[in-house]
MIBASE-863482 format. One record per atom (N, C-alpha, C): z, x, y; atom name. Coordinates in steps of 0.02 Angstrom, whole numbers, plus 50000, padded with zeros to 5 digits. Layout:
N
R;z;x;y;atom
R;Z;X;Y;CA
...
end
This chain:
138
R;z;x;y;atom
R;51949;47315;46905;N
R;52010;47328;46865;CA
R;51993;47323;46782;C
R;52011;47358;46738;N
R;52025;47336;46681;CA
R;52078;47334;46633;C
R;52099;47304;46601;N
R;52167;47293;46583;CA
R;52170;47337;46496;C
R;52214;47388;46496;N
R;52225;47419;46444;CA
R;52264;47377;46407;C
R;52252;47401;46321;N
R;52295;47357;46258;CA
R;52358;47363;46290;C
R;52381;47402;46329;N
R;52459;47415;46343;CA
R;52484;47376;46400;C
R;52440;47354;46437;N
R;52441;47295;46490;CA
R;52436;47338;46564;C
R;52420;47406;46559;N
R;52402;47429;46639;CA
R;52327;47434;46643;C
R;52368;47423;46728;N
R;52273;47403;46777;CA
R;52257;47484;46764;C
R;52177;47504;46736;N
R;52149;47538;46743;CA
R;52071;47518;46778;C
R;52058;47580;46812;N
R;51966;47557;46826;CA
R;51922;47568;46798;C
R;51875;47547;46815;N
R;51794;47569;46766;CA
R;51786;47620;46759;C
R;51803;47680;46834;N
R;51781;47751;46799;CA
R;51844;47784;46740;C
R;51896;47757;46763;N
R;51917;47799;46715;CA
R;51902;47768;46634;C
R;51905;47670;46633;N
R;51890;47676;46578;CA
R;51817;47712;46542;C
R;51764;47715;46589;N
R;51713;47773;46549;CA
R;51738;47818;46531;C
R;51772;47862;46596;N
R;51784;47930;46569;CA
R;51823;47960;46495;C
R;51877;47880;46501;N
R;51925;47876;46427;CA
R;51845;47873;46342;C
R;51796;47830;46386;N
R;51750;47820;46297;CA
R;51734;47882;46300;C
R;51696;47940;46353;N
R;51670;47984;46347;CA
R;51683;48044;46311;C
R;51759;48032;46322;N
R;51832;48072;46289;CA
R;51815;48048;46211;C
R;51816;48002;46202;N
R;51851;47989;46146;CA
R;51786;47984;46112;C
R;51696;47982;46118;N
R;51629;47989;46104;CA
R;51637;48059;46095;C
R;51674;48102;46138;N
R;51651;48195;46115;CA
R;51719;48206;46068;C
R;51758;48159;46047;N
R;51805;48166;45987;CA
R;51777;48159;45931;C
R;51729;48114;45935;N
R;51706;48074;45877;CA
R;51650;48142;45835;C
R;51624;48182;45904;N
R;51571;48228;45871;CA
R;51610;48279;45848;C
R;51689;48300;45847;N
R;51695;48343;45828;CA
R;51711;48368;45745;C
R;51720;48336;45725;N
R;51730;48302;45667;CA
R;51645;48327;45617;C
R;51592;48303;45651;N
R;51532;48323;45620;CA
R;51499;48385;45625;C
R;51525;48411;45690;N
R;51498;48486;45678;CA
R;51541;48505;45650;C
R;51612;48500;45615;N
R;51658;48546;45579;CA
R;51620;48529;45520;C
R;51590;48477;45495;N
R;51575;48460;45417;CA
R;51502;48503;45416;C
R;51477;48515;45450;N
R;51397;48522;45478;CA
R;51401;48595;45461;C
R;51435;48646;45473;N
R;51441;48715;45486;CA
R;51446;48744;45406;C
R;51419;48738;45346;N
R;51430;48750;45281;CA
R;51349;48803;45275;C
R;51312;48745;45309;N
R;51252;48791;45306;CA
R;51207;48831;45350;C
R;51158;48871;45351;N
R;51110;48903;45420;CA
R;51098;48859;45451;C
R;51071;48799;45448;N
R;51041;48741;45479;CA
R;51089;48697;45500;C
R;51132;48709;45455;N
R;51224;48666;45492;CA
R;51239;48693;45553;C
R;51233;48768;45540;N
R;51282;48812;45597;CA
R;51239;48788;45660;C
R;51174;48785;45654;N
R;51122;48786;45730;CA
R;51163;48728;45739;C
R;51150;48685;45718;N
R;51155;48599;45739;CA
R;51232;48573;45744;C
R;51281;48606;45703;N
R;51342;48597;45744;CA
R;51329;48643;45811;C
R;51336;48704;45809;N
R;51344;48729;45874;CA
R;51308;48680;45938;C
R;51248;48637;45924;N
R;51203;48625;45985;CA
R;51248;48541;45987;C
R;51274;48512;45952;N
R;51295;48459;45951;CA
R;51351;48456;45962;C
R;51408;48517;45955;N
R;51460;48512;45979;CA
R;51460;48528;46078;C
R;51413;48563;46085;N
R;51409;48576;46164;CA
R;51378;48531;46186;C
R;51319;48473;46179;N
R;51309;48431;46213;CA
R;51359;48354;46208;C
R;51374;48362;46153;N
R;51413;48308;46134;CA
R;51488;48301;46146;C
R;51495;48347;46176;N
R;51573;48367;46223;CA
R;51570;48381;46289;C
R;51515;48378;46322;N
R;51508;48419;46387;CA
R;51478;48343;46433;C
R;51459;48280;46411;N
R;51466;48218;46448;CA
R;51541;48210;46485;C
R;51587;48192;46452;N
R;51653;48178;46459;CA
R;51647;48237;46529;C
R;51638;48286;46539;N
R;51667;48346;46584;CA
R;51629;48334;46643;C
R;51577;48313;46603;N
R;51512;48326;46682;CA
R;51528;48247;46727;C
R;51557;48201;46651;N
R;51580;48147;46725;CA
R;51622;48146;46762;C
R;51681;48174;46734;N
R;51752;48200;46784;CA
R;51712;48228;46853;C
R;51682;48297;46859;N
R;51652;48342;46881;CA
R;51600;48276;46937;C
R;51576;48239;46906;N
R;51542;48191;46953;CA
R;51583;48141;47002;C
R;51639;48116;46972;N
R;51689;48080;47017;CA
R;51724;48108;47049;C
R;51709;48164;47060;N
R;51743;48226;47123;CA
R;51697;48259;47143;C
R;51622;48229;47141;N
R;51587;48273;47181;CA
R;51567;48262;47262;C
R;51543;48323;47296;N
R;51549;48322;47340;CA
R;51505;48280;47415;C
R;51450;48266;47354;N
R;51402;48200;47395;CA
R;51383;48182;47365;C
R;51346;48100;47365;N
R;51296;48066;47339;CA
R;51259;48097;47297;C
R;51199;48161;47336;N
R;51166;48205;47285;CA
R;51197;48233;47244;C
R;51271;48255;47266;N
R;51300;48289;47208;CA
R;51289;48259;47141;C
R;51326;48193;47141;N
R;51369;48144;47101;CA
R;51315;48119;47073;C
R;51232;48101;47094;N
R;51191;48081;47050;CA
R;51170;48115;47005;C
R;51182;48211;47030;N
R;51146;48295;46980;CA
R;51194;48273;46936;C
R;51250;48261;46957;N
R;51322;48259;46881;CA
R;51284;48226;46837;C
R;51306;48166;46853;N
R;51265;48104;46808;CA
R;51242;48115;46775;C
R;51181;48148;46818;N
R;51096;48156;46762;CA
R;51105;48202;46723;C
R;51149;48280;46712;N
R;51189;48311;46708;CA
R;51210;48276;46634;C
R;51262;48226;46643;N
R;51293;48189;46579;CA
R;51241;48143;46523;C
R;51206;48118;46571;N
R;51151;48045;46517;CA
R;51104;48116;46495;C
R;51083;48172;46520;N
R;51061;48231;46468;CA
R;51081;48260;46422;C
R;51128;48299;46431;N
R;51197;48299;46361;CA
R;51186;48220;46308;C
R;51185;48199;46334;N
R;51195;48133;46289;CA
R;51133;48111;46263;C
R;51085;48118;46307;N
R;51019;48123;46283;CA
R;51003;48155;46216;C
R;51020;48229;46217;N
R;51038;48266;46167;CA
R;51064;48267;46119;C
R;51125;48233;46103;N
R;51159;48210;46075;CA
R;51135;48178;46011;C
R;51115;48116;46074;N
R;51085;48052;46016;CA
R;51014;48102;45951;C
R;50974;48147;45996;N
R;50922;48197;45968;CA
R;50970;48221;45902;C
R;51030;48260;45924;N
R;51045;48275;45871;CA
R;51076;48228;45799;C
R;51101;48194;45827;N
R;51132;48134;45788;CA
R;51059;48103;45716;C
R;51006;48099;45751;N
R;50938;48050;45747;CA
R;50928;48120;45692;C
R;50917;48188;45697;N
R;50902;48240;45658;CA
R;50962;48246;45591;C
R;51011;48235;45593;N
R;51064;48237;45558;CA
R;51046;48182;45503;C
R;51061;48131;45530;N
R;51025;48066;45475;CA
R;50973;48063;45438;C
R;50898;48063;45503;N
R;50852;48101;45450;CA
R;50853;48137;45405;C
R;50888;48216;45426;N
R;50878;48274;45357;CA
R;50925;48245;45332;C
R;50973;48204;45329;N
R;51026;48159;45261;CA
R;51072;48245;45264;C
R;51076;48284;45338;N
R;51142;48334;45318;CA
R;51208;48332;45296;C
R;51206;48248;45322;N
R;51275;48226;45281;CA
R;51286;48179;45254;C
R;51258;48167;45207;N
R;51246;48105;45170;CA
R;51303;48055;45163;C
R;51310;48004;45160;N
R;51383;47939;45171;CA
R;51401;47924;45194;C
R;51401;47993;45268;N
R;51427;47973;45328;CA
R;51398;47944;45379;C
R;51434;47895;45399;N
R;51414;47833;45423;CA
R;51391;47861;45498;C
R;51343;47864;45561;N
R;51344;47899;45623;CA
R;51326;47816;45657;C
R;51320;47760;45642;N
R;51281;47681;45655;CA
R;51315;47676;45723;C
R;51378;47701;45721;N
R;51418;47681;45784;CA
R;51426;47730;45835;C
R;51432;47777;45825;N
R;51430;47832;45868;CA
R;51378;47844;45912;C
R;51294;47807;45861;N
R;51246;47834;45885;CA
R;51241;47773;45940;C
R;51257;47712;45920;N
R;51270;47658;45972;CA
R;51319;47676;46028;C
R;51363;47705;46027;N
R;51411;47727;46060;CA
R;51373;47766;46129;C
R;51337;47796;46080;N
R;51306;47862;46137;CA
R;51241;47806;46185;C
R;51197;47800;46159;N
R;51159;47749;46177;CA
R;51186;47668;46232;C
R;51258;47656;46218;N
R;51294;47623;46260;CA
R;51316;47669;46353;C
R;51335;47711;46314;N
R;51361;47754;46383;CA
R;51278;47788;46423;C
R;51238;47814;46367;N
R;51183;47835;46418;CA
R;51164;47760;46461;C
R;51155;47696;46461;N
R;51117;47653;46464;CA
R;51181;47660;46546;C
R;51263;47647;46526;N
R;51297;47624;46576;CA
R;51320;47700;46633;C
R;51292;47743;46627;N
R;51286;47794;46672;CA
R;51231;47816;46708;C
R;51154;47795;46669;N
R;51110;47770;46701;CA
R;51107;47699;46757;C
R;51145;47659;46747;N
R;51147;47606;46788;CA
R;51191;47644;46850;C
R;51216;47684;46852;N
R;51289;47683;46901;CA
R;51223;47762;46935;C
R;51184;47790;46922;N
R;51127;47839;46960;CA
R;51091;47774;46981;C
R;51065;47754;46963;N
R;51008;47683;46992;CA
R;51045;47653;47027;C
R;51120;47632;47034;N
R;51148;47614;47082;CA
R;51153;47659;47156;C
R;51187;47713;47136;N
R;51210;47764;47176;CA
R;51124;47808;47219;C
R;51068;47789;47188;N
R;51001;47810;47208;CA
R;50981;47741;47273;C
R;50995;47680;47251;N
R;51001;47647;47276;CA
R;51028;47641;47377;C
R;51101;47651;47347;N
R;51145;47656;47406;CA
R;51138;47699;47440;C
R;51081;47767;47418;N
R;51085;47812;47459;CA
R;51020;47817;47495;C
R;50964;47764;47479;N
R;50905;47751;47539;CA
R;50935;47734;47608;C
R;50911;47779;47649;N
R;50882;47764;47726;CA
R;50865;47682;47752;C
R;50901;47676;47772;N
R;50914;47633;47828;CA
R;50934;47551;47768;C
R;50989;47600;47734;N
R;50997;47522;47685;CA
R;51070;47521;47717;C
R;51074;47445;47729;N
R;51138;47427;47767;CA
R;51210;47433;47737;C
R;51266;47487;47747;N
R;51320;47499;47728;CA
R;51371;47454;47741;C
R;51379;47422;47679;N
R;51438;47378;47675;CA
R;51483;47364;47724;C
R;51537;47336;47742;N
R;51563;47323;47776;CA
R;51563;47386;47862;C
R;51505;47390;47880;N
R;51466;47415;47936;CA
R;51455;47373;47995;C
R;51477;47323;48037;N
R;51434;47291;48089;CA
R;51404;47320;48122;C
R;51393;47362;48140;N
R;51362;47413;48188;CA
R;51292;47387;48196;C
end
């Protein structure tokens, strides 16, 4: 459990989901500012789709019907974060929003990808056949 600033207990999964929601919220103003040119409209549509979809994909993974379903949905969330990272680089290198700092959003995207990637690796290890199940003394 993680303690919130209000002193409430929050699971690590809840905290990660909240970070993904906050990340999605951070992408929205970027997309809104981009939509004034032809290229900007295209990139805005792409980044709004990829940048806001990792949170709902993670939420879906949390209620997965199987471990394979869980891994699959987490991998989709990572793919969407990967795409968002590329769009942020394109915006930065193309100087499409001069004076807008992206370093914090790019760093958060990288951290979220690493965290979810670690969850995928852990889930895969736990899914290995013949691996002892914790708490099962048979």
